[in-house]
C-alpha positions as CSV (number, residue, x, y, z in Angstrom):
1,X,-157.9,-110.6,143.1
2,X,-155.6,-113.3,144.4
3,X,-155.6,-116.6,142.4
4,X,-152.8,-119.6,144.0
5,X,-151.1,-122.4,141.6
6,X,-149.1,-125.6,142.6
7,X,-146.3,-126.9,140.1
8,X,-143.9,-129.7,140.3
9,X,-140.7,-129.4,138.9
10,X,-139.0,-125.8,137.5
11,X,-140.2,-127.1,133.4
12,X,-143.9,-126.2,135.7
13,X,-142.9,-123.0,136.4
14,X,-141.1,-121.8,133.6
15,X,-144.2,-123.0,131.5
16,X,-146.7,-121.1,134.5
17,X,-144.4,-117.9,133.8
18,X,-145.0,-118.5,129.8
19,X,-148.2,-118.3,130.4
20,X,-148.2,-115.5,132.4
21,X,-146.2,-113.7,129.8
22,X,-148.4,-114.2,127.2
23,X,-150.9,-112.0,128.6
24,X,-148.9,-108.9,129.3
25,X,-148.6,-105.9,127.7
26,X,-146.3,-102.6,127.5
27,X,-146.2,-101.1,130.7
28,X,-147.1,-104.3,132.9
29,X,-144.7,-104.0,136.0
30,X,-145.0,-108.0,137.7
31,X,-143.1,-108.4,141.2
32,X,-141.3,-111.6,142.0
33,X,-141.2,-112.5,145.8
34,X,-139.8,-115.4,147.5
35,X,-136.5,-116.5,148.9
36,X,-133.2,-117.9,147.6
37,X,-134.3,-121.3,145.4
38,X,-138.2,-120.7,144.8
39,X,-138.1,-119.8,140.8
40,X,-137.7,-116.7,140.9
41,X,-136.0,-116.4,137.5
42,X,-137.3,-119.6,135.9
43,X,-140.3,-118.0,135.8
44,X,-139.3,-114.6,134.8
45,X,-137.6,-116.9,132.2
46,X,-141.3,-118.2,131.4
47,X,-142.0,-115.0,131.2
48,X,-139.6,-114.1,128.4
49,X,-140.9,-116.8,126.4
50,X,-144.4,-116.1,127.0
51,X,-143.2,-112.3,125.5
52,X,-141.3,-113.7,122.4
53,X,-137.7,-113.4,123.9
54,X,-135.7,-115.4,121.8
55,X,-132.1,-114.8,123.4
56,X,-131.3,-116.2,126.7
57,X,-132.1,-114.4,129.4
58,X,-129.8,-114.6,133.2
59,X,-130.4,-113.6,136.2
60,X,-129.5,-109.9,136.3
61,X,-128.3,-109.9,139.9
62,X,-124.9,-108.8,139.4
63,X,-125.7,-106.2,136.6
64,X,-129.3,-105.4,138.6
65,X,-130.8,-104.6,135.2
66,X,-131.1,-106.3,131.6
67,X,-132.9,-105.7,128.9
68,X,-134.4,-107.7,126.1
69,X,-135.8,-106.8,122.3
70,X,-138.8,-109.3,122.0
71,X,-142.6,-108.1,120.2
72,X,-143.1,-106.6,123.6
73,X,-139.5,-105.8,125.3
74,X,-138.8,-106.8,128.8
75,X,-136.6,-105.2,131.4
76,X,-135.2,-107.5,133.5
77,X,-134.4,-106.0,137.3
78,X,-132.5,-108.3,140.0
79,X,-132.8,-105.7,143.9
80,X,-131.3,-108.5,145.4
81,X,-128.1,-107.3,146.4
82,X,-128.7,-102.9,146.1
83,X,-128.5,-101.7,149.8
84,X,-130.6,-98.5,149.5
85,X,-133.5,-97.0,147.1
86,X,-131.3,-94.5,146.2
87,X,-129.2,-96.3,144.4
88,X,-132.8,-97.7,142.4
89,X,-133.3,-93.7,141.1
90,X,-129.3,-93.5,140.2
91,X,-129.9,-96.6,137.7
92,X,-132.9,-94.6,136.3
93,X,-135.2,-96.8,137.2
94,X,-138.2,-94.4,136.5
95,X,-137.2,-94.2,133.1
96,X,-137.2,-98.3,132.6
97,X,-140.5,-98.4,134.0
98,X,-142.6,-97.2,131.7
99,X,-145.4,-97.8,128.0
100,X,-142.8,-99.7,126.5
101,X,-141.9,-102.6,128.0
102,X,-143.0,-105.1,130.2
103,X,-140.8,-104.5,133.6
104,X,-140.3,-107.8,135.1
105,X,-138.3,-107.2,139.0
106,X,-137.2,-110.5,141.5
107,X,-137.1,-109.2,144.6
108,X,-139.3,-106.7,143.7
109,X,-141.1,-106.4,147.6
110,X,-137.8,-104.8,148.7
111,X,-138.9,-101.6,146.4
112,X,-142.7,-101.5,147.4
113,X,-142.3,-97.9,148.0
114,X,-140.9,-97.1,143.7
115,X,-143.7,-99.9,142.0
116,X,-146.9,-98.5,140.1
117,X,-150.3,-99.9,141.9
118,X,-151.0,-101.1,138.7
119,X,-148.9,-104.5,138.7
120,X,-148.5,-108.5,139.3
121,X,-146.8,-109.8,142.4
122,X,-146.3,-113.1,142.4
123,X,-144.6,-115.0,145.2
124,X,-142.8,-118.4,145.0
125,X,-142.1,-120.5,148.1
126,X,-140.7,-124.0,148.4
127,X,-143.5,-127.0,148.5
128,X,-143.8,-130.3,150.0
129,X,-141.9,-131.9,147.4
130,X,-138.0,-131.2,146.5
131,X,-139.3,-129.3,142.9
132,X,-142.7,-128.1,144.3
133,X,-143.7,-125.0,144.4
134,X,-146.2,-122.9,146.0
135,X,-146.9,-119.8,143.4
136,X,-149.3,-117.0,144.6
137,X,-150.3,-114.3,142.3
138,X,-152.1,-110.9,143.3
139,X,-153.0,-108.4,140.6
140,X,-153.9,-105.0,141.3
141,X,-155.0,-102.4,139.1
142,X,-157.9,-101.5,136.3
143,X,-156.0,-103.2,133.9
144,X,-155.8,-106.3,135.9
145,X,-159.0,-106.3,136.4
146,X,-159.8,-106.6,132.3
147,X,-157.5,-109.5,131.9
148,X,-158.9,-111.2,134.7
149,X,-160.7,-113.8,132.5
150,X,-157.7,-115.0,130.7
151,X,-155.6,-114.6,134.0
152,X,-157.5,-117.3,135.4
153,X,-157.2,-119.4,132.8
154,X,-153.6,-118.6,132.6
155,X,-153.2,-119.4,136.0
156,X,-155.2,-122.6,135.7
157,X,-153.3,-124.0,132.7
158,X,-156.2,-123.8,131.1
């Protein structure tokens, strides 16, 4: 299932992430794709709020992985600085994707072969205005088929 949205401000991008975060379950994987400055971390921060994370969420670019406690824990991964897939294995990535937390992977398109087929891909792109973003979401797998209607409503802002 493919959906799209346009956000006009960073707050709207954050709010879209928050609505998506409220739908997520332990074991879900969300892949964030897009060039630098398109709002991947803003979207991830919204997801964190939707999951109930109370501490500040920061980009894990230099640490690669950050974990946040919440009713449904969040594992936030940024693979931008990795040169080889083996580095992700060395970090224990296989253990991070599990049934106990939501995993959000920024620049996830770079490690697609390591990710489960059942996932939510979110692509962010710069829009016409300075803060405009075009957001495309592609949900794959049975767990997302079961959440089709709530996902459509979340993307629509209902």
